DRENTORKOL-3810 file (N, C-alpha, C; in nm, 4 decimals):
REM DRENTORKOL-3810
@n.u->3.1420; n.v->1.7691; n.w->5.8007; ca.u->3.0302; ca.v->1.7121; ca.w->5.7302; c.u->3.0754; c.v->1.6709; c.w->5.5908
@n.u->3.0255; n.v->1.5593; n.w->5.5455; ca.u->3.0629; ca.v->1.5068; ca.w->5.4144; c.u->2.9881; c.v->1.5815; c.w->5.3047
@n.u->3.0477; n.v->1.5807; n.w->5.1878; ca.u->2.9853; ca.v->1.6365; ca.w->5.0685; c.u->2.8828; c.v->1.5356; c.w->5.0157
@n.u->2.7630; n.v->1.5814; n.w->4.9767; ca.u->2.6591; ca.v->1.4861; ca.w->4.9320; c.u->2.6969; c.v->1.4182; c.w->4.8007
@n.u->2.7863; n.v->1.4768; n.w->4.7260; ca.u->2.8302; ca.v->1.4158; ca.w->4.6000; c.u->2.9239; c.v->1.2968; c.w->4.6232
@n.u->2.9695; n.v->1.2790; n.w->4.7463; ca.u->3.0587; ca.v->1.1678; ca.w->4.7770; c.u->2.9843; c.v->1.0339; c.w->4.7834
@n.u->2.8515; n.v->1.0368; n.w->4.7941; ca.u->2.7732; ca.v->0.9141; ca.w->4.8045; c.u->2.7283; c.v->0.8698; c.w->4.6658
@n.u->2.7368; n.v->0.7402; n.w->4.6403; ca.u->2.6950; ca.v->0.6896; ca.w->4.5090; c.u->2.5439; c.v->0.6608; c.w->4.5087
@n.u->2.4913; n.v->0.6216; n.w->4.3931; ca.u->2.3472; ca.v->0.5983; ca.w->4.3760; c.u->2.2949; c.v->0.4869; c.w->4.4662
@n.u->2.3761; n.v->0.3876; n.w->4.4932; ca.u->2.3340; ca.v->0.2769; ca.w->4.5779; c.u->2.3009; c.v->0.3276; c.w->4.7181
@n.u->2.3847; n.v->0.4148; n.w->4.7723; ca.u->2.3626; ca.v->0.4702; ca.w->4.9061; c.u->2.2369; c.v->0.5558; c.w->4.9063
@n.u->2.2230; n.v->0.6396; n.w->4.8043; ca.u->2.1040; ca.v->0.7245; ca.w->4.7977; c.u->1.9775; c.v->0.6388; c.w->4.7832
@n.u->1.9837; n.v->0.5333; n.w->4.7068; ca.u->1.8692; ca.v->0.4436; ca.w->4.6915; c.u->1.8275; c.v->0.3838; c.w->4.8241
@n.u->1.9225; n.v->0.3368; n.w->4.9014; ca.u->1.8898; ca.v->0.2797; ca.w->5.0319; c.u->1.8319; c.v->0.3858; c.w->5.1252
@n.u->1.8858; n.v->0.5086; n.w->5.1202; ca.u->1.8354; ca.v->0.6181; ca.w->5.2038; c.u->1.6889; c.v->0.6480; c.w->5.1702
@n.u->1.6579; n.v->0.6612; n.w->5.0404; ca.u->1.5201; ca.v->0.6931; ca.w->5.0006; c.u->1.4252; c.v->0.5770; c.w->5.0294
@n.u->1.4738; n.v->0.4554; n.w->5.0188; ca.u->1.3909; ca.v->0.3391; ca.w->5.0549; c.u->1.3557; c.v->0.3427; c.w->5.2034
@n.u->1.4486; n.v->0.3907; n.w->5.2870; ca.u->1.4272; ca.v->0.3991; ca.w->5.4310; c.u->1.3284; c.v->0.5112; c.w->5.4643
@n.u->1.3428; n.v->0.6262; n.w->5.3955; ca.u->1.2626; ca.v->0.7441; ca.w->5.4282; c.u->1.1201; c.v->0.7340; c.w->5.3717
@n.u->1.1093; n.v->0.6848; n.w->5.2469; ca.u->0.9785; ca.v->0.6821; ca.w->5.1807; c.u->0.9268; c.v->0.5386; c.w->5.1689
@n.u->0.7946; n.v->0.5276; n.w->5.1725; ca.u->0.7352; ca.v->0.3944; ca.w->5.1579; c.u->0.7493; c.v->0.3476; c.w->5.0130
@n.u->0.7467; n.v->0.2168; n.w->4.9962; ca.u->0.7591; ca.v->0.1574; ca.w->4.8637; c.u->0.6227; c.v->0.1657; c.w->4.7933
@n.u->0.6151; n.v->0.2488; n.w->4.6871; ca.u->0.4881; ca.v->0.2715; ca.w->4.6172; c.u->0.4385; c.v->0.1466; c.w->4.5453
@n.u->0.5269; n.v->0.0535; n.w->4.5162; ca.u->0.4868; ca.v->-0.0669; ca.w->4.4436; c.u->0.3913; c.v->-0.1526; c.w->4.5262
@n.u->0.3970; n.v->-0.1411; n.w->4.6564; ca.u->0.3106; ca.v->-0.2218; ca.w->4.7430; c.u->0.1786; c.v->-0.1533; c.w->4.7752
@n.u->0.1614; n.v->-0.0292; n.w->4.7315; ca.u->0.0387; ca.v->0.0444; ca.w->4.7599; c.u->-0.0680; c.v->0.0104; c.w->4.6563
@n.u->-0.1926; n.v->0.0073; n.w->4.7019; ca.u->-0.3041; ca.v->-0.0135; ca.w->4.6092; c.u->-0.3412; c.v->0.1202; c.w->4.5468
@n.u->-0.4210; n.v->0.1139; n.w->4.4445; ca.u->-0.4654; ca.v->0.2361; ca.w->4.3768; c.u->-0.5428; c.v->0.3260; c.w->4.4732
@n.u->-0.6260; n.v->0.2663; n.w->4.5551; ca.u->-0.7061; ca.v->0.3423; ca.w->4.6523; c.u->-0.6144; c.v->0.4127; c.w->4.7524
@n.u->-0.5104; n.v->0.3425; n.w->4.7983; ca.u->-0.4165; ca.v->0.4030; ca.w->4.8936; c.u->-0.3418; c.v->0.5203; c.w->4.8298
@n.u->-0.3012; n.v->0.5039; n.w->4.7052; ca.u->-0.2301; ca.v->0.6124; ca.w->4.6358; c.u->-0.3221; c.v->0.7323; c.w->4.6205
@n.u->-0.4459; n.v->0.7087; n.w->4.5776; ca.u->-0.5404; ca.v->0.8190; ca.w->4.5616; c.u->-0.5688; c.v->0.8881; c.w->4.6945
@n.u->-0.5810; n.v->0.8121; n.w->4.8017; ca.u->-0.6058; ca.v->0.8710; ca.w->4.9344; c.u->-0.4877; c.v->0.9571; c.w->4.9768
@n.u->-0.3677; n.v->0.9092; n.w->4.9520; ca.u->-0.2487; ca.v->0.9861; ca.w->4.9898; c.u->-0.2388; c.v->1.1148; c.w->4.9082
@n.u->-0.2702; n.v->1.1063; n.w->4.7800; ca.u->-0.2674; ca.v->1.2267; ca.w->4.6952; c.u->-0.3704; c.v->1.3290; c.w->4.7438
@n.u->-0.4909; n.v->1.2821; n.w->4.7761; ca.u->-0.5938; ca.v->1.3728; ca.w->4.8285; c.u->-0.5492; c.v->1.4364; c.w->4.9596
@n.u->-0.4866; n.v->1.3554; n.w->5.0439; ca.u->-0.4407; ca.v->1.4036; ca.w->5.1744; c.u->-0.3378; c.v->1.5157; c.w->5.1562
@n.u->-0.2556; n.v->1.5031; n.w->5.0521; ca.u->-0.1530; ca.v->1.6055; ca.w->5.0275; c.u->-0.2036; c.v->1.7193; c.w->4.9391
@n.u->-0.3320; n.v->1.7125; n.w->4.8991; ca.u->-0.3918; ca.v->1.8204; ca.w->4.8211; c.u->-0.3535; c.v->1.8182; c.w->4.6739
@n.u->-0.3189; n.v->1.7037; n.w->4.6238; ca.u->-0.2788; ca.v->1.6923; ca.w->4.4833; c.u->-0.3976; c.v->1.6399; c.w->4.4028
@n.u->-0.4375; n.v->1.7182; n.w->4.3009; ca.u->-0.5500; ca.v->1.6811; ca.w->4.2148; c.u->-0.4953; c.v->1.6461; c.w->4.0759
@n.u->-0.5158; n.v->1.5241; n.w->4.0345; ca.u->-0.4618; ca.v->1.4763; ca.w->3.9068; c.u->-0.5627; c.v->1.4816; c.w->3.7926
@n.u->-0.6817; n.v->1.5359; n.w->3.8158; ca.u->-0.7834; ca.v->1.5373; ca.w->3.7105; c.u->-0.7375; c.v->1.6156; c.w->3.5879
@n.u->-0.6742; n.v->1.7310; n.w->3.6085; ca.u->-0.6247; ca.v->1.8097; ca.w->3.4941; c.u->-0.5163; c.v->1.7327; c.w->3.4173
@n.u->-0.4278; n.v->1.6697; n.w->3.4917; ca.u->-0.3213; ca.v->1.5926; ca.w->3.4269; c.u->-0.3799; c.v->1.4752; c.w->3.3484
@n.u->-0.4797; n.v->1.4086; n.w->3.4061; ca.u->-0.5433; ca.v->1.2969; ca.w->3.3362; c.u->-0.6162; c.v->1.3448; c.w->3.2106
@n.u->-0.6816; n.v->1.4596; n.w->3.2196; ca.u->-0.7519; ca.v->1.5146; ca.w->3.1030; c.u->-0.6525; c.v->1.5506; c.w->2.9932
@n.u->-0.5396; n.v->1.6103; n.w->3.0321; ca.u->-0.4374; ca.v->1.6449; ca.w->2.9329; c.u->-0.3785; c.v->1.5202; c.w->2.8680
@n.u->-0.3563; n.v->1.4176; n.w->2.9471; ca.u->-0.3029; ca.v->1.2922; ca.w->2.8941; c.u->-0.4029; c.v->1.2283; c.w->2.7977
@n.u->-0.5299; n.v->1.2267; n.w->2.8352; ca.u->-0.6328; ca.v->1.1694; ca.w->2.7479; c.u->-0.6410; c.v->1.2480; c.w->2.6175
@n.u->-0.6308; n.v->1.3800; n.w->2.6273; ca.u->-0.6351; ca.v->1.4643; ca.w->2.5081; c.u->-0.5141; c.v->1.4380; c.w->2.4186
@n.u->-0.3969; n.v->1.4242; n.w->2.4778; ca.u->-0.2754; ca.v->1.3968; ca.w->2.4002; c.u->-0.2844; c.v->1.2608; c.w->2.3314
@n.u->-0.3372; n.v->1.1611; n.w->2.4002; ca.u->-0.3539; ca.v->1.0279; ca.w->2.3399; c.u->-0.4546; c.v->1.0317; c.w->2.2248
@n.u->-0.5646; n.v->1.1049; n.w->2.2456; ca.u->-0.6668; ca.v->1.1185; ca.w->2.1418; c.u->-0.6075; c.v->1.1888; c.w->2.0194
@n.u->-0.5313; n.v->1.2933; n.w->2.0423; ca.u->-0.4679; ca.v->1.3680; ca.w->1.9333; c.u->-0.3683; c.v->1.2792; c.w->1.8585
@n.u->-0.2913; n.v->1.2011; n.w->1.9306; ca.u->-0.1944; ca.v->1.1113; ca.w->1.8673; c.u->-0.2656; c.v->1.0067; c.w->1.7819
@n.u->-0.3758; n.v->0.9524; n.w->1.8325; ca.u->-0.4530; ca.v->0.8529; ca.w->1.7576; c.u->-0.5124; c.v->0.9153; c.w->1.6310
@n.u->-0.5673; n.v->1.0369; n.w->1.6432; ca.u->-0.6240; ca.v->1.1052; ca.w->1.5270; c.u->-0.5167; c.v->1.1373; c.w->1.4239
@n.u->-0.3989; n.v->1.1765; n.w->1.4717; ca.u->-0.2881; ca.v->1.2056; ca.w->1.3811; c.u->-0.2455; c.v->1.0797; c.w->1.3073
@n.u->-0.2378; n.v->0.9702; n.w->1.3785; ca.u->-0.1992; ca.v->0.8430; ca.w->1.3166; c.u->-0.3020; c.v->0.8007; c.w->1.2119
@n.u->-0.4295; n.v->0.8151; n.w->1.2432; ca.u->-0.5345; ca.v->0.7805; ca.w->1.1474; c.u->-0.5297; c.v->0.8717; c.w->1.0256
@n.u->-0.5048; n.v->1.0006; n.w->1.0477; ca.u->-0.4961; ca.v->1.0950; ca.w->0.9364; c.u->-0.3774; c.v->1.0623; c.w->0.8463
@n.u->-0.2662; n.v->1.0249; n.w->0.9055; ca.u->-0.1492; ca.v->0.9872; ca.w->0.8248; c.u->-0.1765; c.v->0.8618; c.w->0.7427
@n.u->-0.2457; n.v->0.7659; n.w->0.8023; ca.u->-0.2793; ca.v->0.6430; ca.w->0.7295; c.u->-0.3737; c.v->0.6740; c.w->0.6131
@n.u->-0.4702; n.v->0.7625; n.w->0.6358; ca.u->-0.5625; ca.v->0.8031; ca.w->0.5304; c.u->-0.4880; c.v->0.8753; c.w->0.4183
@n.u->-0.3967; n.v->0.9627; n.w->0.4558; ca.u->-0.3167; ca.v->1.0348; ca.w->0.3563; c.u->-0.2311; c.v->0.9392; c.w->0.2748
@n.u->-0.1698; n.v->0.8423; n.w->0.3402; ca.u->-0.0871; ca.v->0.7440; ca.w->0.2687; c.u->-0.1719; c.v->0.6625; c.w->0.1719
@n.u->-0.2918; n.v->0.6240; n.w->0.2153; ca.u->-0.3821; ca.v->0.5500; ca.w->0.1274; c.u->-0.4204; c.v->0.6361; c.w->0.0057
@n.u->-0.4483; n.v->0.7631; n.w->0.0297; ca.u->-0.4836; ca.v->0.8539; ca.w->-0.0806; c.u->-0.3665; c.v->0.8709; c.w->-0.1772
@n.u->-0.2452; n.v->0.8778; n.w->-0.1251; ca.u->-0.1280; ca.v->0.8888; ca.w->-0.2125; c.u->-0.1148; c.v->0.7671; c.w->-0.3017
@n.u->-0.1379; n.v->0.6479; n.w->-0.2446; ca.u->-0.1292; ca.v->0.5247; ca.w->-0.3233; c.u->-0.2379; c.v->0.5207; c.w->-0.4307
@n.u->-0.3592; n.v->0.5618; n.w->-0.3955; ca.u->-0.4684; ca.v->0.5666; ca.w->-0.4940; c.u->-0.4363; c.v->0.6655; c.w->-0.6044
@n.u->-0.3769; n.v->0.7783; n.w->-0.5675; ca.u->-0.3415; ca.v->0.8806; ca.w->-0.6665; c.u->-0.2387; c.v->0.8262; c.w->-0.7644
@n.u->-0.1391; n.v->0.7555; n.w->-0.7132; ca.u->-0.0360; ca.v->0.6990; ca.w->-0.8002; c.u->-0.0987; c.v->0.6018; c.w->-0.8998
@n.u->-0.1861; n.v->0.5138; n.w->-0.8511; ca.u->-0.2527; ca.v->0.4169; ca.w->-0.9396; c.u->-0.3388; c.v->0.4874; c.w->-1.0438
@n.u->-0.4114; n.v->0.5897; n.w->-1.0008; ca.u->-0.4975; ca.v->0.6630; ca.w->-1.0925; c.u->-0.4154; c.v->0.7348; c.w->-1.1990
@n.u->-0.3060; n.v->0.7973; n.w->-1.1584; ca.u->-0.2208; ca.v->0.8663; ca.w->-1.2556; c.u->-0.1606; c.v->0.7684; c.w->-1.3557
@n.u->-0.1243; n.v->0.6500; n.w->-1.3097; ca.u->-0.0720; ca.v->0.5492; ca.w->-1.4018; c.u->-0.1780; c.v->0.5106; c.w->-1.5044
@n.u->-0.3025; n.v->0.4957; n.w->-1.4586; ca.u->-0.4101; ca.v->0.4621; ca.w->-1.5528; c.u->-0.4377; c.v->0.5772; c.w->-1.6484
@n.u->-0.4366; n.v->0.7005; n.w->-1.5956; ca.u->-0.4672; ca.v->0.8163; ca.w->-1.6803; c.u->-0.3593; c.v->0.8396; c.w->-1.7860
@n.u->-0.2341; n.v->0.8233; n.w->-1.7470; ca.u->-0.1270; ca.v->0.8470; ca.w->-1.8445; c.u->-0.1194; c.v->0.7351; c.w->-1.9474
@n.u->-0.1754; n.v->0.6202; n.w->-1.9159; ca.u->-0.1731; ca.v->0.5088; ca.w->-2.0102; c.u->-0.2857; c.v->0.5129; c.w->-2.1117
@n.u->-0.3739; n.v->0.6126; n.w->-2.1006; ca.u->-0.4893; ca.v->0.6206; ca.w->-2.1913; c.u->-0.4455; c.v->0.6795; c.w->-2.3246
@n.u->-0.4735; n.v->0.6061; n.w->-2.4317; ca.u->-0.4475; ca.v->0.6559; ca.w->-2.5662; c.u->-0.5658; c.v->0.6185; c.w->-2.6537
@n.u->-0.6259; n.v->0.7184; n.w->-2.7135; ca.u->-0.7394; ca.v->0.6925; ca.w->-2.8007; c.u->-0.6884; c.v->0.6495; c.w->-2.9379
@n.u->-0.7650; n.v->0.5650; n.w->-3.0053; ca.u->-0.7248; ca.v->0.5261; ca.w->-3.1407; c.u->-0.7317; c.v->0.6455; c.w->-3.2348
@n.u->-0.6751; n.v->0.6315; n.w->-3.3501; ca.u->-0.6783; ca.v->0.7417; ca.w->-3.4463; c.u->-0.7497; c.v->0.6967; c.w->-3.5729
@n.u->-0.7839; n.v->0.7958; n.w->-3.6537; ca.u->-0.8490; ca.v->0.7668; ca.w->-3.7813; c.u->-0.9911; c.v->0.7177; c.w->-3.7642
@n.u->-1.0351; n.v->0.6299; n.w->-3.8546; ca.u->-1.1733; ca.v->0.5826; ca.w->-3.8516; c.u->-1.2049; c.v->0.4966; c.w->-3.7292
@n.u->-1.1035; n.v->0.4456; n.w->-3.6623; ca.u->-1.1269; ca.v->0.3640; ca.w->-3.5430; c.u->-1.1906; c.v->0.4456; c.w->-3.4306
@n.u->-1.1697; n.v->0.5770; n.w->-3.4320; ca.u->-1.2285; ca.v->0.6632; ca.w->-3.3278; c.u->-1.3806; c.v->0.6559; c.w->-3.3354
@n.u->-1.4340; n.v->0.6778; n.w->-3.4546; ca.u->-1.5798; ca.v->0.6759; ca.w->-3.4704; c.u->-1.6357; c.v->0.5382; c.w->-3.4340
@n.u->-1.5681; n.v->0.4328; n.w->-3.4745; ca.u->-1.6154; ca.v->0.2971; ca.w->-3.4442; c.u->-1.6170; c.v->0.2732; c.w->-3.2934
@n.u->-1.5122; n.v->0.3206; n.w->-3.2256; ca.u->-1.5052; ca.v->0.3029; ca.w->-3.0802; c.u->-1.6167; c.v->0.3806; c.w->-3.0103
@n.u->-1.6392; n.v->0.5043; n.w->-3.0549; ca.u->-1.7461; ca.v->0.5851; ca.w->-2.9951; c.u->-1.8835; c.v->0.5261; c.w->-3.0243
@n.u->-1.9053; n.v->0.4750; n.w->-3.1446; ca.u->-2.0337; ca.v->0.4116; ca.w->-3.1778; c.u->-2.0582; c.v->0.2923; c.w->-3.0854
@n.u->-1.9534; n.v->0.2140; n.w->-3.0635; ca.u->-1.9656; ca.v->0.0981; ca.w->-2.9756; c.u->-2.0009; c.v->0.1424; c.w->-2.8339
@n.u->-1.9367; n.v->0.2494; n.w->-2.7869; ca.u->-1.9642; ca.v->0.2994; ca.w->-2.6513; c.u->-2.1086; c.v->0.3470; c.w->-2.6409
@n.u->-2.1570; n.v->0.4189; n.w->-2.7444; ca.u->-2.2944; ca.v->0.4686; ca.w->-2.7421; c.u->-2.3919; c.v->0.3517; c.w->-2.7384
@n.u->-2.3659; n.v->0.2484; n.w->-2.8194; ca.u->-2.4591; ca.v->0.1352; ca.w->-2.8229; c.u->-2.4560; c.v->0.0534; c.w->-2.6935
@n.u->-2.3391; n.v->0.0459; n.w->-2.6267; ca.u->-2.3287; ca.v->-0.0329; ca.w->-2.5035; c.u->-2.3802; c.v->0.0414; c.w->-2.3809
@n.u->-2.3609; n.v->0.1704; n.w->-2.3786; ca.u->-2.3907; ca.v->0.2468; ca.w->-2.2562; c.u->-2.5275; c.v->0.3139; c.w->-2.2563
@n.u->-2.5825; n.v->0.3373; n.w->-2.3739; ca.u->-2.7081; ca.v->0.4106; ca.w->-2.3819; c.u->-2.8149; c.v->0.3229; c.w->-2.4444
@n.u->-2.9386; n.v->0.3632; n.w->-2.4235; ca.u->-3.0482; ca.v->0.2884; ca.w->-2.4846; c.u->-3.1617; c.v->0.3838; c.w->-2.5179
@n.u->-3.2515; n.v->0.3361; n.w->-2.6043; ca.u->-3.3702; ca.v->0.4125; ca.w->-2.6390; c.u->-3.3389; c.v->0.5415; c.w->-2.7122
@n.u->-3.4207; n.v->0.6431; n.w->-2.6859; ca.u->-3.4055; ca.v->0.7707; ca.w->-2.7571; c.u->-3.2685; c.v->0.8357; c.w->-2.7338
@n.u->-3.2176; n.v->0.8175; n.w->-2.6151; ca.u->-3.0864; ca.v->0.8768; ca.w->-2.5836; c.u->-2.9785; c.v->0.8179; c.w->-2.6744
@n.u->-2.9850; n.v->0.6895; n.w->-2.6990; ca.u->-2.8883; ca.v->0.6235; ca.w->-2.7867; c.u->-2.9009; c.v->0.6788; c.w->-2.9291
@n.u->-3.0231; n.v->0.6977; n.w->-2.9754; ca.u->-3.0447; ca.v->0.7485; ca.w->-3.1111; c.u->-2.9913; c.v->0.8909; c.w->-3.1264
@n.u->-3.0129; n.v->0.9746; n.w->-3.0244; ca.u->-2.9657; ca.v->1.1132; ca.w->-3.0290; c.u->-2.8138; c.v->1.1175; c.w->-3.0368
@n.u->-2.7466; n.v->1.0416; n.w->-2.9515; ca.u->-2.5999; ca.v->1.0438; ca.w->-2.9513; c.u->-2.5419; c.v->0.9809; c.w->-3.0782
@n.u->-2.6061; n.v->0.8780; n.w->-3.1299; ca.u->-2.5584; ca.v->0.8176; ca.w->-3.2545; c.u->-2.5683; c.v->0.9184; c.w->-3.3688
@n.u->-2.6764; n.v->0.9938; n.w->-3.3733; ca.u->-2.6953; ca.v->1.0963; ca.w->-3.4781; c.u->-2.5913; c.v->1.2071; c.w->-3.4624
@n.u->-2.5680; n.v->1.2518; n.w->-3.3377; ca.u->-2.4672; ca.v->1.3567; ca.w->-3.3130; c.u->-2.3290; c.v->1.3078; c.w->-3.3551
@n.u->-2.3025; n.v->1.1817; n.w->-3.3321; ca.u->-2.1723; ca.v->1.1244; ca.w->-3.3663; c.u->-2.1513; c.v->1.1258; c.w->-3.5178
@n.u->-2.2568; n.v->1.1004; n.w->-3.5946; ca.u->-2.2462; ca.v->1.0986; ca.w->-3.7403; c.u->-2.2109; c.v->1.2368; c.w->-3.7946
@n.u->-2.2661; n.v->1.3408; n.w->-3.7309; ca.u->-2.2400; ca.v->1.4761; ca.w->-3.7807; c.u->-2.1325; c.v->1.5470; c.w->-3.7003
@n.u->-2.0569; n.v->1.4727; n.w->-3.6230; ca.u->-1.9569; ca.v->1.5317; ca.w->-3.5333; c.u->-1.8432; c.v->1.5967; c.w->-3.6120
@n.u->-1.7677; n.v->1.6740; n.w->-3.5412; ca.u->-1.6580; ca.v->1.7512; ca.w->-3.5993; c.u->-1.5428; c.v->1.6604; c.w->-3.6430
@n.u->-1.4253; n.v->1.7131; n.w->-3.6331; ca.u->-1.3056; ca.v->1.6458; ca.w->-3.6850; c.u->-1.2683; c.v->1.5227; c.w->-3.6028
@n.u->-1.1809; n.v->1.4410; n.w->-3.6629; ca.u->-1.1303; ca.v->1.3237; ca.w->-3.5918; c.u->-1.0536; c.v->1.3642; c.w->-3.4660
@n.u->-0.9887; n.v->1.4793; n.w->-3.4721; ca.u->-0.9144; ca.v->1.5285; ca.w->-3.3548; c.u->-1.0097; c.v->1.5590; c.w->-3.2396
@n.u->-1.1266; n.v->1.6183; n.w->-3.2700; ca.u->-1.2273; ca.v->1.6443; ca.w->-3.1663; c.u->-1.2802; c.v->1.5134; c.w->-3.1078
@n.u->-1.3031; n.v->1.4158; n.w->-3.1943; ca.u->-1.3525; ca.v->1.2860; ca.w->-3.1478; c.u->-1.2475; c.v->1.2157; c.w->-3.0622
@n.u->-1.1220; n.v->1.2283; n.w->-3.1013; ca.u->-1.0135; ca.v->1.1680; ca.w->-3.0234; c.u->-1.0087; c.v->1.2302; c.w->-2.8833
@n.u->-1.0209; n.v->1.3628; n.w->-2.8783; ca.u->-1.0220; ca.v->1.4327; ca.w->-2.7493; c.u->-1.1415; c.v->1.3877; c.w->-2.6650
@n.u->-1.2568; n.v->1.3735; n.w->-2.7283; ca.u->-1.3768; ca.v->1.3272; ca.w->-2.6587; c.u->-1.3564; c.v->1.1871; c.w->-2.6020
@n.u->-1.3009; n.v->1.0976; n.w->-2.6826; ca.u->-1.2780; ca.v->0.9606; ca.w->-2.6380; c.u->-1.1781; c.v->0.9556; c.w->-2.5228
@n.u->-1.0728; n.v->1.0364; n.w->-2.5279; ca.u->-0.9759; ca.v->1.0420; ca.w->-2.4176; c.u->-1.0429; c.v->1.0921; c.w->-2.2899
@n.u->-1.1280; n.v->1.1952; n.w->-2.3042; ca.u->-1.1990; ca.v->1.2484; ca.w->-2.1870; c.u->-1.2916; c.v->1.1430; c.w->-2.1258
@n.u->-1.3622; n.v->1.0697; n.w->-2.2098; ca.u->-1.4509; ca.v->0.9643; ca.w->-2.1601; c.u->-1.3699; c.v->0.8578; c.w->-2.0876
@n.u->-1.2553; n.v->0.8206; n.w->-2.1452; ca.u->-1.1699; ca.v->0.7193; ca.w->-2.0823; c.u->-1.1186; c.v->0.7677; c.w->-1.9472
@n.u->-1.0848; n.v->0.8949; n.w->-1.9382; ca.u->-1.0389; ca.v->0.9509; ca.w->-1.8105; c.u->-1.1509; c.v->0.9498; c.w->-1.7074
@n.u->-1.2707; n.v->0.9888; n.w->-1.7506; ca.u->-1.3852; ca.v->0.9863; ca.w->-1.6592; c.u->-1.4132; c.v->0.8438; c.w->-1.6111
@n.u->-1.3994; n.v->0.7470; n.w->-1.7020; ca.u->-1.4170; ca.v->0.6073; ca.w->-1.6612; c.u->-1.3136; c.v->0.5677; c.w->-1.5567
@n.u->-1.1891; n.v->0.6117; n.w->-1.5775; ca.u->-1.0831; ca.v->0.5793; ca.w->-1.4808; c.u->-1.1141; c.v->0.6417; c.w->-1.3449
@n.u->-1.1629; n.v->0.7669; n.w->-1.3444; ca.u->-1.2013; ca.v->0.8305; ca.w->-1.2188; c.u->-1.3170; c.v->0.7562; c.w->-1.1527
@n.u->-1.4137; n.v->0.7138; n.w->-1.2323; ca.u->-1.5294; ca.v->0.6426; ca.w->-1.1776; c.u->-1.4857; c.v->0.5087; c.w->-1.1168
@n.u->-1.3962; n.v->0.4381; n.w->-1.1853; ca.u->-1.3445; ca.v->0.3113; ca.w->-1.1306; c.u->-1.2689; c.v->0.3347; c.w->-1.0011
@n.u->-1.1907; n.v->0.4438; n.w->-0.9961; ca.u->-1.1150; ca.v->0.4737; ca.w->-0.8751; c.u->-1.2067; c.v->0.5056; c.w->-0.7594
@n.u->-1.3134; n.v->0.5816; n.w->-0.7840; ca.u->-1.4041; ca.v->0.6142; ca.w->-0.6728; c.u->-1.4801; c.v->0.4903; c.w->-0.6277
@n.u->-1.5106; n.v->0.3969; n.w->-0.7197; ca.u->-1.5739; ca.v->0.2715; ca.w->-0.6793; c.u->-1.4774; c.v->0.1878; c.w->-0.5960
@n.u->-1.3493; n.v->0.1857; n.w->-0.6352; ca.u->-1.2482; ca.v->0.1128; ca.w->-0.5581; c.u->-1.2297; c.v->0.1729; c.w->-0.4205
@n.u->-1.2383; n.v->0.3053; n.w->-0.4113; ca.u->-1.2186; ca.v->0.3741; ca.w->-0.2837; c.u->-1.3308; c.v->0.3513; c.w->-0.1856
@n.u->-1.4500; n.v->0.3212; n.w->-0.2356; ca.u->-1.5658; ca.v->0.3002; ca.w->-0.1475; c.u->-1.5605; c.v->0.1640; c.w->-0.0810
@n.u->-1.4972; n.v->0.0675; n.w->-0.1444; ca.u->-1.4965; ca.v->-0.0674; ca.w->-0.0870; c.u->-1.3810; c.v->-0.0907; c.w->0.0056
END
């Protein structure tokens, strides 16, 4: 008797073609009928495949969201690090302008009065930097919504 390793792939291919039917010519219904006849149930395998595909899609979407967030963070940090408040009397002038542009009525009068009696220029500079940072955050969240 010959050793089975003596036959090359071409011989084995012809042998299997002779023994087994060509699945390429079978319809889906015929394949399903044959599987049922042999007691093979593919529902679990199909469910696992669907779950794996769903997980892969969710992972891909999560990675895209993370990449978008990283890009937004970089832009926001660039804006935040570029913020520099003016010094000296320009601080009060800048804050007065902000109060007059952003507020109205009694609220504007209250903040203008508080600004007149405010602490040191260093405190005002810190306040102006904080406001500028909050504005940058607000612009970023508006950009993120669209």
